[in-house]
C-alpha positions as a LaTeX table, in Angstrom:
\begin{tabular}{lrrr}
\hline
Residue & $x$ (\AA) & $y$ (\AA) & $z$ (\AA) \\
\hline
Thr1 & 40.39 & $-86.75$ & $-82.35$ \\
Thr2 & 37.20 & $-86.99$ & $-80.40$ \\
Thr3 & 36.59 & $-84.74$ & $-77.51$ \\
Thr4 & 33.57 & $-85.29$ & $-75.36$ \\
Thr5 & 32.82 & $-82.87$ & $-72.68$ \\
Glu6 & 29.88 & $-83.61$ & $-70.47$ \\
Thr7 & 28.83 & $-81.18$ & $-67.85$ \\
Thr8 & 26.00 & $-81.99$ & $-65.55$ \\
Thr9 & 24.93 & $-79.37$ & $-63.13$ \\
Thr10 & 22.14 & $-80.12$ & $-60.77$ \\
Thr11 & 21.09 & $-77.40$ & $-58.45$ \\
Thr12 & 18.36 & $-78.07$ & $-56.02$ \\
Glu13 & 17.34 & $-75.23$ & $-53.78$ \\
Thr14 & 14.58 & $-75.74$ & $-51.30$ \\
Thr15 & 13.51 & $-72.96$ & $-49.07$ \\
Thr16 & 10.77 & $-73.70$ & $-46.64$ \\
Thr17 & 9.59 & $-71.01$ & $-44.35$ \\
Thr18 & 6.88 & $-71.90$ & $-41.92$ \\
Thr19 & 5.60 & $-69.23$ & $-39.62$ \\
Glu20 & 2.86 & $-70.23$ & $-37.24$ \\
Thr21 & 1.52 & $-67.69$ & $-34.88$ \\
Thr22 & $-1.21$ & $-68.59$ & $-32.47$ \\
Thr23 & $-2.52$ & $-65.82$ & $-30.27$ \\
Thr24 & $-5.29$ & $-66.55$ & $-27.83$ \\
Thr25 & $-6.55$ & $-63.70$ & $-25.73$ \\
Thr26 & $-9.31$ & $-64.37$ & $-23.26$ \\
Glu27 & $-10.50$ & $-61.44$ & $-21.23$ \\
Thr28 & $-13.41$ & $-61.88$ & $-18.84$ \\
Thr29 & $-14.70$ & $-58.98$ & $-16.82$ \\
Thr30 & $-17.56$ & $-59.65$ & $-14.45$ \\
Thr31 & $-18.94$ & $-56.81$ & $-12.39$ \\
Thr32 & $-21.78$ & $-57.57$ & $-10.00$ \\
Thr33 & $-23.19$ & $-54.73$ & $-7.98$ \\
Glu34 & $-26.04$ & $-55.54$ & $-5.61$ \\
Thr35 & $-27.47$ & $-52.79$ & $-3.48$ \\
Thr36 & $-30.28$ & $-53.43$ & $-1.03$ \\
Thr37 & $-31.57$ & $-50.48$ & 0.92 \\
Thr38 & $-34.38$ & $-50.97$ & 3.40 \\
Thr39 & $-35.62$ & $-47.93$ & 5.26 \\
Thr40 & $-38.40$ & $-48.37$ & 7.77 \\
Glu41 & $-39.56$ & $-45.26$ & 9.58 \\
Thr42 & $-42.42$ & $-45.50$ & 12.02 \\
Thr43 & $-43.68$ & $-42.45$ & 13.83 \\
Thr44 & $-46.49$ & $-42.95$ & 16.30 \\
Thr45 & $-47.83$ & $-39.96$ & 18.17 \\
Thr46 & $-50.62$ & $-40.56$ & 20.66 \\
Thr47 & $-51.99$ & $-37.59$ & 22.53 \\
Glu48 & $-54.75$ & $-38.28$ & 25.02 \\
Thr49 & $-56.11$ & $-35.41$ & 26.98 \\
Thr50 & $-58.82$ & $-35.95$ & 29.57 \\
Thr51 & $-60.06$ & $-32.88$ & 31.34 \\
Thr52 & $-62.74$ & $-33.25$ & 33.95 \\
Thr53 & $-63.89$ & $-30.09$ & 35.63 \\
Thr54 & $-66.52$ & $-30.38$ & 38.34 \\
Glu55 & $-67.60$ & $-27.16$ & 39.93 \\
Thr56 & $-70.22$ & $-27.28$ & 42.57 \\
Thr57 & $-71.36$ & $-24.12$ & 44.18 \\
Thr58 & $-73.94$ & $-24.49$ & 46.89 \\
Thr59 & $-75.18$ & $-21.42$ & 48.57 \\
Thr60 & $-77.70$ & $-21.94$ & 51.32 \\
Thr61 & $-79.01$ & $-18.94$ & 53.04 \\
Glu62 & $-81.48$ & $-19.58$ & 55.78 \\
Thr63 & $-82.83$ & $-16.70$ & 57.66 \\
Thr64 & $-85.26$ & $-17.28$ & 60.40 \\
Thr65 & $-86.52$ & $-14.23$ & 62.09 \\
Thr66 & $-88.99$ & $-14.64$ & 64.86 \\
Thr67 & $-90.22$ & $-11.54$ & 66.48 \\
Thr68 & $-92.66$ & $-11.87$ & 69.28 \\
Glu69 & $-93.83$ & $-8.75$ & 70.89 \\
Thr70 & $-96.30$ & $-8.93$ & 73.59 \\
Thr71 & $-97.55$ & $-5.84$ & 75.24 \\
Thr72 & $-99.99$ & $-6.22$ & 78.03 \\
Thr73 & $-101.36$ & $-3.24$ & 79.73 \\
Thr74 & $-103.72$ & $-3.77$ & 82.61 \\
Thr75 & $-105.27$ & $-0.88$ & 84.32 \\
Glu76 & $-107.48$ & $-1.59$ & 87.30 \\
Thr77 & $-109.19$ & 1.12 & 89.07 \\
Thr78 & $-111.25$ & 0.42 & 92.13 \\
Thr79 & $-113.11$ & 3.21 & 93.78 \\
\hline
\end{tabular}
């Protein structure tokens, strides 16, 4: 009696796990602040004062006094 028992067991297990994560974050913040302030203040004050005072006082006093007194006395006596 010959008994031959052959058992062949082949087990192949393949587990492949592929995880690919690609994260791209691009953040751009641009802040431009331009301030131009121009202040021009011009103050011009011109004061011109011309004062001309002319005072003329003329006083002329002329006094002419002519006094002529003539006294003639004639006495004639004839005798």
